[in-house]
N, C-alpha and C positions, 0 to 999 in steps of 0.2 A: 505493500499500499504508498510508504514512503518512497518507495523508486518510482511509483506512479503517479505521484502528485510532483516530484525533484522533477520528472521527464517531463510533466505537462507545463509547471516553471520556466524550465530551461526553454522548451520550446516559446513560450509567452515570449521572453527575451530575444530569441531570436528573433523573433518577427517584427519588435522592437528596435532592436540596435541596427546603425548604419556600419555595421562591420561586414566585411565579405562571408558568405553565408561557410566558405570552409573552417571560418576563425570562431562562427557561432554553433557549430553542433558538436558541444561538450562531449553531449552522450555519448556519440560515434566513436571518441578518443577513448584509448587506453589510459590508466594510470599515468604510465610512464611518457606516453604522449603526452599528457597532461604538466606531467612535471616537465618536463623538456621546454615547454613555450607560456607554460601559467604567468610568470613574472613579466609579460609581454599582453597581455590580455587580458580583457574584461575582467570584473573582480567576479564576477560569477562563476568563473575557470575556476576557483579557488574550493568553491564551494560544488563544483563536481569531482575535483579531484578527492576532495576529504570524504564525501558519497563511496565516490568509488574504493577508495584505500580499506571506509568502513565495513563496503560490501565485501570486502576481500580478505579481512579479519585484520588490517593491520590498524588497529584501535587506538594506537595511542600516536601516528601518521598521521589521523585523521582529525583528531582532536587538534595538529600543532598548523596542520592547513586549515581548517577553519578559523582558528584563532587568524592567522594568519589573512584568510579573507573576508574577515570582519576588519582589522584593520583596512585592509587595500579597498574595499566596498566602501567601508565609515567614513574613509576619508577621501574617497570619490566622489561622495554624495554631500560632503562638506563644502569640497569645493566648488561644489556647481550646483549652489543652493535654487537655481529656479528649475530644474528638472518637473517635469509634470510628475506630479504626485503617483499619477496612475504608470510610470513608466518605472524606472529602479527603484525611485525609494520601493514601491509595492512589491516588487520583483524579489527588494532585501528581505522584506518584511516575510516574505514569504519563505525564505530559503532559513531564514533564522529560526524558522517556525520549524519545517520538515526536514531540514538537514543538520541546523543546530542544535534542536533538542536531544534529539536522542543520542548525538555525538555528547555535548551535554551531559546527558545524563550518565550514559558511559564514564568519561574523565572524570567527573566527579565521587567516583566510587573509590580517587586513590589521590587523597587531597596533596599528597607530595608532588605528585605526579602532573596534577593540573596546574601547582601554581610555577614547575616545572615549565610545562608548557605553552605554558603563557609570557614565563620569559623568555622562552625558544621563539617564538614568535615575535614578540619585539628585535629581539636579537637577530633574527631575518629578514626582519621587515628592513632594520636600519643599514644589514649590509647588502641588500640587492638594491638594484635597480625598480622602478616600477615605469613600466614602459606606456602604462594607459594615464595615471596620474601624474604631472610635472610636481617633481618634490623638491624643486627650487621654487618654480613660481609659487608653490601653493605652501610652502614652508611651515605660515600659523597656521595651515587647517592642520597638517599634520601634525605638527608639534600638540594640537587640541585634543586628535583623535589618539595617537598614541599615550598622552597622559591619562585621558577615559579610563584606557586599560589598565595601564598602571593603577590605577586607582578601584578599579573592580578589584586588581591584585592584590591590595594590599587592604580592603576591603575585606574580601577572602581571607586571606591570613588570620584577620583580627577576630573572624568570626567561624571559625575552625569546629572549634565545640560543638556550636547551635549546629552550625550543616551539619556534622555527622550525627549527633543529637535527633536532629528533621529525620536525615537519611534513614538511621533504625529506625524512628516508629513508625516511618513509612514504608518499611519494606526496601526501602532502595539499597541494594548492594554495596560494601564497604569492602573493597580491594587491601 
């Protein structure tokens, strides 16, 4: 079901974006192909990669790419505030719900891995170019987005006991 919803969301993206059709067909690409091209494509590619890795059982990798995708997509949205609400902002919300939720539920089961994944995503984003949204021209927007994820990480770290208790009470696994 989630894979089907993800496919529908990516299909909607393909219809909405002014990119060559080959660059938009993330569902047809393997995880290896996505890894080779992800930094130069639309931020939805990171979510496609995360979904593929998750479905391949490579769940820790999926979580890292999910967080990298969040950085890149939020940066794109922040740097382009006039995008039609029914386009990229709606797709991002859909991807966060359909791809992000199950991956976050998984990674949240290992608190140390969760925090390390966020750190790794921030480090990767800093180290690699963004071929879709110019980091230099939009440096303030990027700093805002990165600070938001760093703040989330600190909030999580400070609420570890509370979050782990919540997971136990609600039958969510803790690894």
